[in-house]
Structure formats: structure tokens, C-alpha cells
C-alpha positions as CSV (number, residue, x, y, z in Angstrom):
1,X,0.0,0.0,-0.1
2,X,1.1,3.5,-0.9
3,X,2.3,5.5,2.2
4,X,-0.4,8.3,3.2
5,X,-0.3,11.3,5.2
6,X,-0.3,10.7,8.9
7,X,-2.2,14.4,9.5
8,X,-4.9,13.0,7.6
9,X,-7.6,10.2,9.5
10,X,-7.2,6.9,7.8
11,X,-10.4,5.9,6.4
12,X,-12.5,3.4,7.4
13,X,-13.0,0.9,4.1
14,X,-9.2,2.0,2.6
15,X,-8.4,0.4,-1.0
16,X,-5.6,-2.1,-0.7
17,X,-4.1,-4.1,-3.6
18,X,-6.3,-7.5,-3.4
19,X,-4.7,-10.2,-3.0
20,X,-6.0,-13.7,-4.7
21,X,-7.3,-16.3,-2.6
22,X,-5.6,-19.9,-2.7
23,X,-8.4,-22.4,-4.0
24,X,-7.9,-25.2,-2.5
25,X,-9.2,-28.7,-4.3
26,X,-10.1,-31.7,-3.0
27,X,-8.6,-34.6,-5.4
28,X,-11.9,-37.1,-4.2
29,X,-14.5,-35.2,-6.1
30,X,-12.4,-33.1,-8.4
31,X,-12.6,-33.3,-12.4
32,X,-8.9,-32.7,-12.7
33,X,-7.8,-36.0,-11.0
34,X,-9.9,-38.5,-13.1
35,X,-12.4,-41.0,-12.1
36,X,-11.8,-43.5,-9.5
37,X,-11.6,-46.9,-10.6
38,X,-10.8,-49.4,-8.0
39,X,-8.8,-51.9,-10.4
40,X,-6.3,-49.7,-11.5
41,X,-5.5,-48.1,-7.7
42,X,-5.6,-52.0,-6.7
43,X,-3.1,-52.2,-9.0
44,X,-1.0,-49.1,-8.7
45,X,-0.8,-49.4,-4.6
46,X,-0.2,-52.9,-5.0
47,X,3.1,-52.7,-2.8
48,X,1.6,-51.3,-0.3
49,X,0.2,-55.3,0.6
50,X,3.6,-55.9,0.9
51,X,4.7,-53.3,3.1
52,X,1.5,-53.8,5.2
53,X,2.8,-57.6,5.5
54,X,6.2,-57.1,7.0
55,X,4.6,-54.3,9.2
56,X,2.0,-56.6,10.5
57,X,5.2,-59.4,10.9
58,X,7.8,-56.6,12.8
59,X,4.5,-55.7,15.2
60,X,4.3,-59.8,15.9
61,X,7.9,-59.8,16.6
62,X,7.4,-56.6,18.8
63,X,4.9,-58.6,20.4
64,X,6.4,-61.9,21.7
65,X,9.7,-59.3,22.9
66,X,7.7,-57.2,24.8
67,X,7.5,-57.7,28.9
68,X,5.7,-54.2,29.5
69,X,1.6,-54.7,30.2
70,X,0.9,-51.7,28.8
71,X,2.8,-51.8,25.6
72,X,1.9,-55.5,24.7
73,X,-2.1,-54.4,24.9
74,X,-1.6,-51.4,22.4
75,X,0.4,-53.8,20.1
76,X,-2.2,-56.6,20.2
77,X,-4.4,-54.2,19.6
78,X,-2.4,-52.9,16.5
79,X,-1.5,-56.3,15.5
80,X,-6.1,-56.8,16.1
81,X,-6.8,-53.8,13.7
82,X,-4.0,-54.4,11.2
83,X,-6.0,-58.2,10.3
84,X,-9.4,-56.4,10.4
85,X,-8.2,-54.6,8.0
86,X,-6.8,-57.0,5.9
87,X,-10.2,-59.3,5.8
88,X,-12.1,-56.1,4.9
89,X,-9.6,-56.2,1.6
90,X,-10.0,-59.3,0.8
91,X,-14.3,-59.2,1.1
92,X,-14.4,-56.1,-0.3
93,X,-12.2,-57.8,-3.3
94,X,-14.2,-60.6,-3.6
95,X,-17.2,-58.7,-3.5
96,X,-15.6,-56.6,-6.8
97,X,-15.1,-60.2,-8.1
98,X,-18.4,-61.4,-8.2
99,X,-20.1,-58.0,-9.4
100,X,-17.5,-57.9,-12.5
101,X,-18.1,-62.0,-12.9
102,X,-21.9,-60.8,-12.9
103,X,-21.3,-58.0,-15.8
104,X,-19.5,-60.0,-17.8
105,X,-22.1,-62.9,-18.0
106,X,-24.9,-59.9,-19.1
107,X,-22.2,-58.7,-21.5
108,X,-21.9,-62.3,-22.8
109,X,-25.6,-62.6,-23.0
110,X,-26.2,-59.1,-24.7
111,X,-23.7,-60.4,-27.5
112,X,-26.3,-63.2,-27.9
113,X,-29.1,-60.9,-28.8
114,X,-30.6,-61.3,-25.3
115,X,-32.2,-59.0,-22.7
116,X,-30.1,-57.9,-20.5
117,X,-31.3,-58.9,-16.7
118,X,-29.9,-57.0,-13.5
119,X,-30.2,-58.0,-10.6
120,X,-31.7,-55.4,-7.3
121,X,-29.9,-54.9,-4.2
122,X,-32.0,-57.1,-1.8
123,X,-31.1,-60.5,-4.7
124,X,-27.5,-59.5,-4.4
125,X,-27.6,-59.7,-1.0
126,X,-29.2,-63.3,-1.0
127,X,-26.6,-64.4,-3.6
128,X,-23.9,-63.2,-1.0
129,X,-25.7,-64.6,1.7
130,X,-26.1,-68.2,0.1
131,X,-22.4,-67.6,-0.8
132,X,-21.6,-66.6,2.8
133,X,-23.3,-69.9,3.8
134,X,-21.3,-72.5,2.0
135,X,-18.2,-70.8,2.8
136,X,-19.9,-71.7,6.9
137,X,-20.8,-75.0,6.2
138,X,-17.2,-75.8,3.8
139,X,-15.5,-74.4,6.6
140,X,-17.3,-76.4,9.5
141,X,-18.5,-73.3,11.5
142,X,-22.1,-73.0,10.0
143,X,-23.8,-74.6,13.4
144,X,-22.2,-71.9,15.8
145,X,-23.0,-69.1,13.1
146,X,-26.4,-70.0,13.3
147,X,-26.8,-70.8,17.1
148,X,-25.3,-66.8,17.9
149,X,-28.0,-65.9,15.1
150,X,-30.8,-67.9,17.4
151,X,-29.7,-66.3,20.1
152,X,-29.1,-62.9,18.8
153,X,-32.8,-63.1,17.3
154,X,-34.4,-64.7,21.2
155,X,-32.9,-61.8,22.5
156,X,-34.7,-59.1,20.2
157,X,-38.0,-61.0,20.3
158,X,-37.7,-61.0,24.3
159,X,-36.9,-57.3,24.2
160,X,-40.3,-56.7,21.8
161,X,-42.5,-58.6,24.4
162,X,-44.5,-57.1,27.1
163,X,-42.7,-57.4,30.4
164,X,-44.1,-58.5,33.7
165,X,-44.2,-54.8,34.7
166,X,-46.2,-53.7,32.4
167,X,-49.1,-56.0,33.1
């Protein structure tokens, strides 16, 4: 800004050279970043899986050596979180593959001249549940899963039943 006379009172709103405001952009929602494609993302950042595996092994080694109970508890929580993230990633990958296979089948049917048929969300959920049951049956954990589910449903039903106090 220019030097102003000290004898003159400074106006309340004086003219200052405007400074350009920095525009922050979020790459998740910006068109400049391109479209998100999980397949390409997984291929690009595939090296992270090996790094995570190494970190997991390191945490396990530290857990074996550790004597301090607080430190041991923190390491156990960290290891548990790593395992959960790994499971979630595998589950997501399986869902993605299943979706891709359904799309391929639809394309083949369209090439043969048949009208494409798209599954509803509820039908997709039923297919996922059927796959889960077959997987549990194969691993031998179906009975324990069903027992847990029965207990959960019984507790829900009990909650909705009128209590003795209300009668």
C-alpha cells in the first residue's frame, strides 16, 4: 500500500491491493484427478500390501519380545486392527470380483442377442448370504454361526415382548 499522510485520518474502508485467495481442491471430488477405478487403484498401490505384511510381522515380533503390559496391550490392538483391515480388504476384493463376473455374464448374454437382466440389491444380498452359508458349511462353522444368530434373534424378540411390570 502507498504511504499515507499521518495528518489525514485514515478512511475506514481504504483501497488495498486485492490478494488472490488460494483455492483448495480436494482430489477425491475434482474432475482434474480423473475417475476412480478400484482395479487401477489396486494395481498402482499393490506395493502397499507387501509393506503392510512386513509391518504386521514386525509387530508380531515386538509382541513376543515385549514385557511391559501397557505396551503389549497396544501392540495387540494394533495387530488386531491390521488383521481386521486385511479381512475387510479381502472381502471387498471378493465382492468386486463377483460383481465383475456378473457384468461379464450380462455382456455375453447381450452379445447373444438376449435382453440384459440386472439384479436388485435384495437379490444381490441373497446371493451373498448363500455364498456365506456355503463358505461356513465348508469350513465347519455353520452350526456355531446359526446358534449365535438364534441367540441374537431371541434377545431381539425378548426385547419386543411385554414385560411383567407392564401387565
